[in-house]
C-alpha positions in Angstrom: -34.2 -38.5 -5.0 -37.4 -37.1 -6.5 -36.7 -34.5 -9.0 -37.9 -30.5 -7.8 -41.2 -29.8 -9.2 -40.4 -27.3 -12.1 -40.5 -23.4 -11.7 -40.6 -21.1 -14.5 -37.9 -18.5 -14.4 -37.2 -15.8 -16.4 -34.4 -17.2 -18.4 -36.3 -19.6 -19.4 -37.7 -17.0 -22.4 -34.0 -16.4 -24.0 -32.6 -19.9 -23.5 -33.9 -20.5 -27.1 -32.0 -17.7 -28.3 -28.8 -18.3 -26.7 -28.8 -21.9 -27.9 -29.2 -20.3 -31.6 -26.3 -18.1 -30.9 -24.1 -20.8 -29.5 -25.3 -22.8 -33.0 -23.8 -20.0 -35.0 -20.6 -19.2 -33.1 -18.4 -20.7 -30.5 -18.9 -17.4 -28.2 -21.5 -15.5 -26.6 -22.3 -13.6 -23.6 -25.5 -13.4 -21.5 -26.7 -10.6 -19.4 -28.6 -11.7 -17.0 -30.0 -10.1 -13.8 -30.1 -12.0 -10.0 -33.0 -14.0 -10.1 -33.1 -15.1 -13.4 -32.0 -18.8 -12.7 -28.9 -18.3 -15.7 -26.4 -20.3 -13.1 -28.8 -23.4 -12.9 -30.9 -23.3 -16.5 -28.3 -22.5 -19.0 -26.4 -25.6 -18.2 -28.9 -27.9 -18.3 -30.7 -26.2 -21.0 -27.2 -26.8 -23.2 -26.9 -30.7 -22.5 -28.2 -31.5 -26.0 -27.3 -29.1 -28.1 -25.8 -30.4 -31.4 -22.6 -29.0 -30.7 -21.9 -30.5 -27.8 -21.6 -34.1 -28.9 -21.9 -36.0 -25.5 -18.9 -33.7 -24.3 -18.9 -32.1 -20.8 -20.0 -28.6 -19.8 -17.8 -26.8 -17.4 -19.2 -24.1 -15.1 -17.0 -22.0 -13.5 -18.0 -20.2 -10.1 -16.1 -17.7 -8.1 -16.6 -19.5 -4.8 -17.0 -23.1 -3.5 -20.6 -22.5 -1.7 -21.8 -21.2 -4.9 -20.2 -23.7 -6.7 -21.7 -26.6 -4.2 -24.9 -24.5 -4.3 -25.6 -24.6 -7.9 -24.2 -28.2 -8.2 -26.9 -29.3 -6.0 -29.7 -27.5 -7.0 -29.2 -28.6 -10.7 -28.7 -32.2 -9.4 -32.2 -31.8 -7.4 -33.6 -30.4 -10.8 -32.7 -33.7 -12.3 -33.8 -36.0 -9.8 -30.3 -36.8 -8.9 -27.1 -36.6 -6.4 -24.4 -34.6 -7.0 -21.6 -36.8 -8.7 -24.0 -38.1 -11.3 -25.2 -36.2 -14.7 -24.1 -32.7 -12.5 -20.6 -33.2 -11.1 -18.7 -30.7 -8.3 -15.0 -30.1 -8.4 -13.5 -27.8 -5.5 -10.6 -27.7 -3.7 -11.2 -29.7 -0.7 -13.2 -32.4 -2.8 -14.8 -33.6 -5.4 -18.0 -35.4 -6.4 -17.2 -36.9 -10.4 -18.2 -39.8 -12.3 -18.3 -41.6 -15.4 -21.6 -40.5 -16.0 -21.3 -36.4 -15.4 -21.9 -34.1 -18.2 -21.7 -30.6 -16.3 -18.9 -30.0 -13.8 -19.4 -27.4 -11.5 -15.8 -26.1 -10.2 -14.0 -22.9 -8.8 -12.2 -20.6 -11.0 -8.8 -21.1 -9.5 -9.8 -24.9 -10.1 -10.6 -24.7 -13.7 -7.2 -22.4 -14.5 -5.4 -25.8 -13.4 -7.3 -28.2 -15.7 -6.7 -25.9 -18.8 -3.2 -25.5 -18.1 -2.5 -29.1 -17.4 -4.9 -30.3 -20.7 -4.7 -27.0 -22.9 -7.1 -28.9 -25.4 -9.7 -29.6 -22.9 -10.2 -32.9 -24.0 -13.6 -34.1 -24.0 -15.0 -30.8 -23.0 -17.6 -28.9 -25.3 -18.4 -25.6 -23.4 -16.8 -23.6 -20.8 -19.3 -21.2 -18.7 -18.1 -18.2 -16.9 -20.7 -17.1 -14.0 -20.7 -14.2 -12.3 -18.4 -12.9 -14.5 -19.0 -9.5 -13.2 -17.0 -10.1 -10.1 -13.7 -10.2 -12.2 -11.6 -12.4 -10.1 -8.3 -13.0 -11.0 -8.5 -16.6 -11.7 -11.7 -15.9 -13.6 -9.7 -13.4 -15.8 -7.0 -15.5 -16.2 -9.4 -18.5 -16.7 -11.2 -16.7 -19.9 -7.5 -15.6 -21.5 -6.4 -19.1 -21.6 -9.8 -20.8 -23.2 -9.9 -18.0 -25.6 -6.4 -18.6 -26.9 -7.0 -22.4 -26.5 -10.0 -21.8 -29.0 -8.2 -20.0 -31.5 -5.1 -22.3 -31.7 -6.2 -25.8 -30.7 -9.8 -26.1 -30.2 -12.3 -24.1 -32.6 -15.0 -26.1 -31.9 -14.9 -25.1 -28.2 -17.8 -23.0 -27.0 -17.2 -20.1 -24.6 -19.9 -18.4 -22.4 -19.3 -15.4 -20.4 -22.9 -14.5 -17.5 -23.2 -12.2 -15.4 -25.7 -10.4 -13.8 -24.1 -6.8 -13.8 -21.5 -6.4 -16.7 -20.5 -4.0 -20.1 -22.0 -7.0 -22.0 -20.7 -5.2 -24.9 -17.1 -4.6 -23.8 -16.8 -8.3 -23.4 -18.6 -9.0 -26.4 -15.8 -6.9 -28.2 -13.0 -9.0 -25.8 -14.5 -12.3 -27.5 -14.4 -10.9 -31.0 -17.6 -9.1 -31.3 -19.6 -12.2 -29.8 -23.6 -12.4 -29.6 -25.1 -10.9 -26.5 -28.3 -12.3 -25.5 -30.1 -10.3 -22.3 -32.4 -11.8 -20.1 -34.9 -9.9 -18.2 -34.4 -10.5 -14.4 -37.4 -11.8 -11.7 -37.4 -9.3 -8.6 -39.9 -8.2 -6.9 -40.2 -4.6 -5.7 -37.7 -3.5 -2.7 -38.1 -0.6 -0.7 -35.1 1.2 0.3 -34.5 2.9 3.5 -31.6 5.1 4.2 -29.7 5.2 7.5 -26.9 7.4 7.5 -24.0 6.3 9.4 -22.4 8.4 11.9 -18.8 8.9 10.4 -17.4 8.1 13.9 -19.6 5.0 14.8 -17.7 1.9 14.9 -19.7 0.0 11.9 -20.8 -3.2 14.1 -22.4 -0.6 16.4 -24.2 1.2 13.1 -25.3 -2.3 11.6 -26.3 -4.0 14.9 -28.7 -0.6 15.6 -30.2 -0.9 12.1 -30.4 -4.7 12.7 -32.8 -4.4 15.5 -34.2 -1.4 14.0 -35.4 -3.5 10.7 -36.7 -6.4 13.1 -38.6 -4.8 14.6 -40.4 -2.8 11.5 -41.2 -5.5 9.6 -41.4 -9.6 9.3 -39.1 -11.4 7.6 -35.4 -12.8 8.0 -32.5 -10.3 7.6 -29.5 -10.8 5.7 -26.9 -8.1 6.5 -23.2 -7.5 4.7 -20.5 -6.6 6.4 -16.8 -5.9 5.3 -15.5 -8.9 7.1 -15.1 -12.0 9.7 -14.2 -9.7 12.7 -17.2 -7.7 12.0 -19.4 -10.3 11.7 -18.1 -12.1 15.0 -18.5 -8.4 16.7 -22.1 -8.1 15.4 -23.1 -11.4 16.4 -22.1 -10.8 20.1 -24.1 -7.6 20.7 -27.3 -9.5 18.9 -26.9 -12.0 21.7 -29.9 -11.4 23.8 -31.4 -8.7 21.9 -33.0 -10.4 19.1 -35.6 -12.6 21.0 -35.9 -16.3 21.4 -37.1 -17.2 18.3 -34.4 -15.3 16.2 -31.3 -17.5 15.3 -27.8 -15.4 14.4 -26.0 -17.2 11.6 -22.9 -16.3 10.3 -21.6 -16.6 6.8 -18.0 -16.4 5.1 -15.3 -18.6 3.4 -13.4 -19.6 6.4 -16.8 -21.4 8.1 -17.5 -25.0 7.6 -19.5 -26.7 5.1 -22.1 -27.4 8.0 -21.9 -24.0 9.2 -22.9 -22.3 5.5 -25.3 -25.1 5.0 -26.9 -23.7 8.0 -26.6 -20.5 6.9 -28.3 -20.5 3.8 -30.9 -22.7 4.6 -34.6 -21.5 5.4 -35.3 -20.4 9.0 -37.2 -23.0 11.1 -41.1 -23.0 11.0 -42.1 -20.1 13.5 -38.3 -18.7 13.6 -36.6 -16.0 12.0 -33.1 -15.8 11.0 -30.2 -13.0 10.9 -27.7 -13.9 8.8 -24.6 -12.2 8.8 -22.3 -12.2 5.7 -19.6 -10.7 3.9 -19.7 -10.1 0.3 -19.7 -14.0 -0.1 -23.6 -13.8 -0.2 -24.0 -11.2 -2.4 -24.7 -13.4 -6.2 -25.2 -17.2 -6.8 -27.1 -17.6 -3.4 -30.8 -17.3 -2.7 -31.6 -17.7 1.3 -35.1 -18.9 1.5 -37.4 -16.3 3.7 -35.0 -13.2 3.7 -36.8 -10.1 2.6 -34.9 -7.8 4.7 -31.4 -6.6 3.7 -29.0 -4.6 5.9 -25.9 -3.1 3.8 -23.5 -1.3 5.5 -21.7 -0.3 2.1 -18.3 -1.8 3.1 -16.3 -4.4 1.4 -12.6 -5.9 2.1 -10.5 -5.7 -0.5 -6.8 -7.0 -1.0 -4.4 -4.3 -2.4 -1.3 -5.4 -4.0 2.1 -3.4 -2.9 4.4 -4.4 -6.1 7.1 -2.3 -4.0 7.3 -5.0 -0.9 5.4 -7.4 -2.5 2.7 -7.4 -0.1 -0.7 -7.6 0.4 -2.9 -5.8 2.4 -7.0 -6.1 2.9 -8.6 -2.6 3.3 -11.9 -1.6 4.0 -13.4 0.2 1.4 -16.6 1.7 0.3 -18.4 -1.3 -2.2 -19.1 -0.7 -5.8 -22.5 0.7 -6.9 -23.2 -2.7 -9.0 -22.3 -4.4 -5.4 -24.8 -2.7 -3.4 -27.3 -3.1 -6.5 -26.8 -6.7 -5.9 -27.1 -6.7 -1.9 -30.4 -4.9 -2.2 -31.4 -7.3 -5.1 -31.4 -9.9 -2.1 -34.3 -8.5 -0.5 -36.8 -9.3 -3.4 -35.6 -12.6 -4.8 -38.9 -14.4 -3.7 -41.2 -11.6 -2.2 -41.5 -7.6 -1.8 -38.7 -6.7 0.6 -36.5 -3.8 2.1 -33.0 -2.9 2.0 -31.7 -0.5 4.8 -28.4 1.4 3.9 -26.3 2.8 6.1 -25.4 5.7 4.2 -27.2 9.1 2.9 -29.0 8.5 -0.7 -26.9 11.3 -2.4 -24.1 9.1 -1.5 -25.3 6.3 -3.7 -24.2 8.4 -6.9 -20.7 8.8 -5.9 -19.9 5.0 -5.8 -17.9 3.6 -8.3 -19.7 1.9 -10.8 -18.2 -1.6 -10.7 -15.7 -3.3 -8.3 -12.5 -3.0 -8.9 -11.2 -6.0 -11.1 -8.3 -8.0 -8.9 -6.0 -7.9 -11.7 -5.5 -4.4 -11.4 -4.4 -4.6 -7.6 -3.8 -8.3 -6.9 -0.1 -10.3 -6.7 0.3 -11.3 -10.4 3.2 -13.8 -9.7 1.2 -16.8 -10.0 -0.6 -15.6 -13.0 3.0 -15.0 -14.6 4.1 -18.2 -13.5 0.6 -20.1 -15.4 1.2 -18.1 -18.3 5.0 -19.1 -18.2 3.8 -22.9 -18.3 1.0 -22.3 -21.2 4.0 -20.7 -23.1 3.5 -17.1 -22.8 6.3 -14.5 -21.7 4.6 -11.5 -23.5 1.1 -11.3 -21.6 0.0 -8.9 -23.9 -0.6 -11.9 -26.5 -3.6 -13.2 -24.3 -7.0 -11.3 -24.5 -7.9 -9.8 -20.9 -10.7 -7.6 -20.2 -8.0 -5.1 -18.3 -4.4 -6.0 -19.0 -2.4 -6.6 -16.1 -0.3 -3.4 -14.7 3.4 -3.7 -15.6 4.5 -2.5 -12.3 3.0 -5.7 -10.9 4.0 -7.9 -14.1 7.7 -6.7 -13.1 7.3 -7.2 -9.8 6.1 -10.5 -10.2 8.6 -11.5 -12.9 11.6 -10.3 -10.2 9.8 -12.7 -7.8 9.6 -15.8 -10.0 13.2 -15.2 -11.0 14.1 -14.9 -7.6 12.3 -18.1 -6.7 13.8 -19.8 -9.6 10.6 -20.6 -11.0 12.0 -18.5 -14.3 14.8 -18.1 -15.8 16.6 -14.7 -16.9 14.6 -14.8 -20.2 11.1 -15.2 -18.4 11.1 -19.4 -19.5 9.4 -21.6 -16.9 12.2 -23.8 -15.3 12.1 -27.0 -13.5 11.8 -25.8 -10.6 8.9 -23.1 -11.9 7.3 -26.9 -13.3 7.4 -28.3 -9.3 6.0 -24.6 -8.4 3.1 -25.1 -10.8 2.6 -28.7 -9.4 1.1 -27.6 -6.4 -2.0 -25.6 -6.3 -0.5 -22.5 -4.0 0.8 -19.5 -4.3 4.8 -19.6 -5.8 5.9 -18.2 -2.7 4.1 -21.3 -0.5 4.5 -23.7 -3.0 8.8 -22.9 -3.0 8.2 -23.3 0.9 7.4 -26.5 0.8 9.4 -27.9 -2.1 12.5 -26.1 -0.4 11.3 -27.7 3.0 11.1 -31.4 1.2 15.2 -31.0 0.7 15.4 -31.3 4.7 13.1 -33.4 5.5 10.3 -31.0 6.4 7.9 -31.0 3.8 4.7 -32.2 5.6 5.4 -29.6 8.2 5.6 -27.2 5.6 2.5 -28.3 3.8 0.6 -28.0 7.2 1.8 -24.4 7.4 0.6 -23.8 3.9 -2.6 -25.5 4.6 -3.2 -23.0 7.2 -2.3 -20.1 5.7 -4.7 -21.1 2.2 -7.7 -22.0 4.1 -8.5 -18.9 6.1 -10.1 -20.1 9.7 -8.5 -22.9 9.8 -7.1 -23.8 13.3 -9.1 -20.3 14.3 -8.0 -17.0 13.7 -5.3 -16.2 15.9 -2.0 -14.2 14.8 0.6 -16.7 16.2 0.7 -19.2 13.1 2.6 -21.8 15.8 -0.6 -21.7 18.1 -3.1 -22.4 15.0 -1.1 -25.2 13.6 -1.2 -26.6 17.1 -5.0 -26.8 17.1 -5.0 -27.2 12.9 -3.6 -30.8 14.3 -6.2 -31.2 17.3 -9.3 -30.5 14.9 -11.3 -33.3 13.9 -14.0 -31.5 11.8 -14.2 -32.4 8.1 -12.5 -29.2 6.5 -9.5 -30.0 9.0 -9.4 -33.6 7.7 -9.6 -32.7 3.8 -7.0 -30.0 3.8 -4.5 -32.5 5.9 -5.0 -35.1 3.4 -4.7 -32.1 0.8 -1.3 -31.0 2.6 -0.3 -34.4 2.4 -0.1 -35.0 -1.1 1.4 -31.6 -1.3 4.6 -33.0 0.6 4.5 -35.9 -1.4 4.4 -34.0 -4.5 7.0 -32.0 -3.3 9.3 -34.7 -2.2 8.8 -36.1 -6.0 10.0 -33.0 -7.6 13.5 -33.8 -6.5 14.4 -29.7 -6.6 14.9 -29.0 -2.9 19.2 -29.3 -3.1 19.3 -25.9 -2.3 17.8 -26.7 0.9 19.5 -29.9 1.5 22.3 -28.4 4.1 19.1 -27.1 6.2 18.7 -29.1 9.4 14.9 -30.9 9.8 15.4 -29.5 13.4 15.6 -25.8 12.1 12.4 -26.1 10.2 10.4 -27.8 12.6 9.1 -24.7 14.0 6.8 -22.2 12.0 8.8 -19.1 11.8 11.6 -20.8 9.9 9.5 -22.4 7.9 7.9 -19.3 6.9 10.8 -17.7 6.3 11.3 -19.7 3.1 8.5 -18.2 1.9 9.0 -14.7 3.0 12.7 -13.9 4.0 11.9 -9.9 3.2 8.8 -10.4 5.9 11.3 -11.2 8.3 10.6 -8.3 11.1 12.6 -7.6 13.8 11.1 -5.8 17.6 11.7 -2.5 17.7 10.8 -2.3 21.3 8.7 -3.9 23.7 5.4 -2.4 22.5 4.6 -5.2 19.8 6.1 -2.5 17.0 8.5 -4.3 14.1 10.1 -3.6 11.0 10.4 -5.6 8.2 13.3 -6.7 5.9 11.3 -5.0 3.1 11.4 -1.7 5.1 7.1 -1.8 6.0 6.4 -1.6 9.7 3.7 -3.6 11.8 2.1 -3.5 14.8 1.4 -6.8 16.9 -0.9 -6.4 20.6 1.4 -5.8 22.8 -0.3 -8.2 25.5 0.3 -10.9 23.0 3.0 -13.4 23.6 4.1 -13.1 20.4 4.8 -9.2 20.9 7.6 -10.2 23.0 9.6 -12.0 20.7 12.6 -10.1 19.0 12.3 -11.7 16.0 9.0 -12.9 13.7 8.0 -13.7 10.2 5.0 -11.8 8.9 2.8 -14.1 7.0 -0.6 -11.4 6.5 -1.0 -7.7 7.8 -3.8 -5.0 7.3 -4.1 -1.0 7.4 -2.1 1.7 5.9 1.9 1.4 5.8 1.8 4.3 8.9 -0.5 1.8 10.9 -0.2 -1.5 9.5 -1.6 -4.4 11.9 0.2 -7.8 12.0 -2.9 -10.8 11.2 -0.8 -13.6 11.2 3.2 -14.5 12.2 5.8 -16.7 14.1 8.1 -16.3 16.2 11.7 -17.4 14.7 15.2 -17.8 16.7 18.2 -15.1 15.9 20.3 -18.4 15.0 17.6 -19.7 12.3 17.8 -16.3 10.9 21.3 -16.2 10.6 21.3 -19.8 8.8 18.1 -19.1 6.4 18.7 -15.8 5.2 23.1 -15.8 4.9 22.6 -15.1 1.2 21.0 -11.7 2.1 22.9 -10.7 5.1 25.4 -7.8 4.5 28.1 -6.3 6.5 27.5 -2.9 7.0 30.0 0.0 8.5 27.8 3.3 8.5 28.7 6.7 10.4 25.8 9.3 10.9 25.7 12.3 12.4 23.7 12.7 16.1 22.1 15.8 16.6 21.8 15.9 20.3 25.7 16.2 20.5 26.4 17.3 17.3 29.1 14.5 17.1 29.7 12.0 14.2 28.9 8.6 15.4 30.4 5.3 13.5 29.1 1.7 13.9 29.7 -1.7 12.2 27.5 -4.4 12.4 25.4 -6.9 9.9 22.1 -5.7 8.2 19.4 -7.8 6.6 17.6 -5.2 4.7 15.7 -3.0 6.8 17.0 -4.9 9.8 19.8 -4.6 11.9 20.7 -7.6 13.1 23.7 -6.7 15.2 26.0 -3.3 16.0 28.7 -2.2 17.6 30.4 1.4 17.8 34.0 1.7 16.1 36.0 5.0 15.7 34.8 7.6 13.3 37.4 7.2 9.9 38.9 10.6 9.0 37.5 10.6 5.4 35.9 12.9 2.6 32.7 10.9 3.6 32.5 11.7 7.0 33.3 14.9 6.3 30.4 15.3 4.1 28.2 13.4 6.5 29.3 15.9 9.2 28.9 18.9 6.8 25.3 17.6 6.2 24.8 17.3 9.9 25.9 20.5 10.7 23.9 22.2 7.9 20.7 20.7 9.5 21.5 22.6 12.7 21.5 25.5 11.2 24.2 27.4 9.1 23.9 30.4 11.6 24.7 28.3 14.3 28.7 27.8 13.0 31.6 29.4 14.8 31.6 32.3 12.4 33.6 35.3 13.5 32.3 38.8 12.9 34.6 39.2 10.4 33.1 36.3 8.6 29.8 37.1 9.3 30.3 40.7 7.9 32.0 39.0 4.9 29.0 36.9 3.9 26.6 39.8 4.6 28.6 42.2 2.0 28.3 39.4 -0.6 24.4 39.0 0.1 23.9 42.7 -0.2 26.0 43.1 -3.8 23.9 39.9 -4.7 20.5 41.8 -3.5 22.1 45.0 -5.7 23.1 43.5 -8.5 21.6 40.4 -9.2 22.9 37.3 -10.0 26.2 37.6 -11.0 27.3 37.4 -7.0 26.9 33.9 -5.6 24.0 33.0 -3.3 25.4 32.9 -0.2 22.0 33.1 1.8 21.9 30.8 4.6 19.8 28.1 2.7 21.8 27.9 -0.1 24.9 27.4 2.2 22.7 24.8 3.9 21.9 23.0 0.4 25.5 22.9 -0.8 27.1 22.1 2.5 29.3 19.1 1.5 30.6 20.8 -1.8 31.9 24.1 0.4 32.3 22.5 3.6 33.2 19.2 3.9 36.5 19.6 2.4 37.6 22.1 5.0 36.8 20.0 7.7 38.1 16.9 6.8 39.5 14.9 10.0 36.5 17.0 12.5 33.9 14.4 14.3 32.1 16.8 15.8 30.5 20.5 16.0 33.2 21.0 19.2 36.0 20.5 16.8 34.9 22.9 13.9 36.9 26.4 14.1 36.4 29.8 12.6 39.9 29.1 10.7 38.3 26.1 8.7 35.7 28.1 8.0 37.7 30.7 6.7 38.9 28.0 4.4 35.5 26.8 3.6 34.6 30.4 2.3 38.0 31.1 0.4 36.0 28.8 -2.5 32.9 30.8 -2.5 34.0 34.1 -4.5 35.8 33.5 -7.7 38.8 35.9 -8.0 37.2 38.0 -10.6 34.5 39.2 -7.9 37.1 39.8 -4.7 38.3 43.2 -5.7 34.8 44.4 -6.5 33.9 43.2 -3.3 36.3 45.5 -1.7 35.7 48.5 -3.3 31.8 48.4 -3.9 31.0 46.7 -0.4 34.1 47.7 1.6 34.0 46.5 5.2 35.0 50.1 6.7 34.5 53.6 6.0 37.4 56.1 6.2 35.9 59.4 7.1 36.8 62.8 7.1 38.9 62.1 10.3 40.7 59.6 8.9 39.1 57.1 11.5 38.1 53.3 9.5 34.5 53.0 10.5 33.2 49.4 10.3 29.8 49.3 8.1 27.3 47.2 9.8 25.7 44.9 7.2 23.8 42.6 9.0 21.6 44.5 11.6 19.0 45.9 8.8 18.2 45.2 5.0 20.3 48.1 4.4 24.2 48.8 5.3 24.5 51.2 8.5 27.6 53.4 9.3 27.5 54.6 12.9 30.0 57.6 13.1 29.8 60.7 15.3 28.3 63.9 13.3 32.1 65.9 14.3 34.1 63.3 12.4 32.1 64.1 9.0 32.5 68.1 9.2 33.6 69.4 5.8 31.5 66.4 3.8 29.9 67.4 1.1 29.1 64.6 -0.7 26.6 61.5 1.1 28.8 58.1 1.2 27.4 55.5 -1.3 28.4 51.7 -2.0 27.8 49.5 -5.1 29.8 51.8 -7.4 27.7 54.8 -6.0 24.4 53.0 -6.9 23.2 52.5 -3.1 23.5 55.1 -0.4 24.7 54.3 2.9 22.4 54.8 5.9 24.2 57.0 8.3 23.5 57.1 11.8 24.9 60.3 13.1 25.7 60.1 16.4 26.1 62.6 19.6 29.2 62.4 21.5 27.7 59.9 23.7 27.5 57.5 20.8 23.7 58.0 20.8 21.7 58.7 17.4 20.4 61.9 16.7 19.4 61.6 13.2 19.8 59.5 10.4 19.8 60.4 6.8 20.3 59.2 3.2 21.5 62.6 2.3 24.1 64.0 4.1 24.4 67.4 2.6 20.6 68.1 2.8 21.2 67.4 6.5 23.8 70.1 6.9 21.7 72.4 4.8 17.9 71.6 7.1 18.2 69.8 10.0 21.9 70.8 11.2 20.8 73.7 12.6 17.8 72.0 14.9 20.2 69.1 15.9 22.9 72.1 16.8 20.5 74.1 19.0 19.4 71.2 21.2 22.8 70.0 21.3 25.3 72.3 22.1 23.5 73.0 25.3 23.5 69.1 26.3 27.1 68.9 25.0 29.1 72.4 25.0 32.6 70.9 25.4 31.9 69.8 21.6 31.8 71.7 18.5 28.2 72.6 17.0 29.4 75.3 14.2 27.0 76.8 12.2 28.3 75.9 8.6 29.6 72.4 9.4 31.1 72.5 5.9 33.7 74.8 6.5 34.5 73.2 10.0 37.3 71.0 10.3 36.5 67.3 11.4 37.2 66.3 14.9 37.1 63.4 16.9 37.9 65.3 20.2 36.1 67.7 22.6 37.0 71.7 22.5 40.1 72.3 24.8 39.3 73.8 28.4 38.8 77.1 28.5 37.6 77.6 25.1 
């Protein structure tokens, strides 16, 4: 292979400074913007460094596509093929030989390399490229490399390289490492803003922007979209609208190598290309001919929820560093244009950097790897951002349940078996457990479909995806089948699957039961026939009601996206109820519970089996007549409303009298408002209704017993004295006082029964005047007063003048204070 012509790059100017820094120190930081050439120039420039001593250089890349591209460019520079001086080591294959001096590896591969060989035998330098992406594997790899350097390999060089990075902060992490900065080679990029309508679908806005960009300027287009689904929909919208001379090329991680190569290769002579990409194209790639970028401003990011062990994908605003990287794609080879689908003023509000994955990821794999490294306390390792304590606690709890850690946090033989498989711990446990029933290969194939996005298609039903995977004949599918076969053999050799030996191979022949071995907490039961499901961990999810899977009573969920209120199930498999009973038998609990039915006002008791939040079966029971049922009934009745209880008139007045004195005299009197009674119903009401099973069975006598305990004995005599139920008027009549109708107590009395009374009646020990509603002989109000003596002296004359003509048979004396009170009319003839 002929070598590529040497093209000067900006990084060349700082390579001598970088070589000197690594001669003087075993750590360094290189900050170089996109286009500077750091990825391909730096490893080659260090090959003859005196400290390398014929050792290897390991170059870490965040993705397989970037790793493959870097290896091919460096090999081409040397006039060689990949696998000679420059080698490649990724999940789906390696090209390494005895001559290899530079190994380009993905970050996950490096973590396994250093865990398997902590001394990194034969390695002289580890280069972390594009470290600003802050993947979990990169953070772990750097922490382990620094730990190995400090304890085993002082001569090991560690270089952190990035385009957008807080170099000083990383230098501090590395122990005040020297920082080398390079200028980039970027052509000017004109930025144009198209403020997207908030209600418009992102694929519609991006499609319109691409068509506008193609009309406005020559050159190929690179459009950034959040995910594969949006890419597919934009491609569909562009078909037939971009012209026959324009090719549409999707670019995302789940594509085959050939499809990815097609996307990143230059457009054919006389043609243009529209590359529809995820954030995979932000860094480490130069797509020849692209001088127009269309940026949706969105990214798909994983968010881990420690409470339920789920990682969900959410669409979020890209960071300012990301959109700047995307913009720079337009100026890599010539002046370009960047169309941004947001208002210019909104750029300043973007987060400065992408949130590190370590702050929002499932940390179970990291904790298991650190345990294999011999570290239980992760604070002893050097992480740029410490892992969050809640996620660490959840990870340790999960690994303990899986048997990977003992109670002290040390790795177990099962943990070593899980670590031996390059899979997340849950999926590794699935494969190891299935091996005990002779189903390791079936489990390994399922794991392959789950970890390699797009394998077997992107349908929700994992059973269908497994069938398609078995029929696929592409190179990626063949590579993954070989990997799966190796995982199965490894699990069978582990000999640690005895706990699953009683599971039949027949049960584990289906993907649902296999998936339940990994995710027993994600077994889900249908809530209805609308595709709604609830999982064991309490989370809800939704399937397309039209899908065949939505008709299954039980499924196991592998992946979902969206908020807790509207999560969409992305991958799942059906499982038979009998398999659930076998696989989750240790988690199934028999329960008996009593609930209050608001519609009928009755208690209902049921017994059955429950798996977390999933009810497997239930049947009705007679309601237990015990204290627990009484508390549930009390709580339920209070929820319907304290005023709806069957109070007698006397009980209502009693409560109103206490409330009056509390308002008049303060907190010495208990709070018997409806709100307070509802809040404490289990305390005061429940003891009086033991044996009652519904609202219609509760009586006023029950309520009377309940009220007995609400007022201390010391206040009962005062209640009768200061807020009596009746007032005895001068005629001797005992007339009830109305404490309920208004804010003040009221006495409604015929005026003739008060003749001779020269003092106004009062309550509360004389502090609160009683409101008197003075009535006519026909019981109609003729005056309201809080001052009876004043009424006799003032308004009485006018009332007397009007009433004596209307009610001539009743006494209307000029001086009521000297008149005897009466209940009767005057005798006839008088």
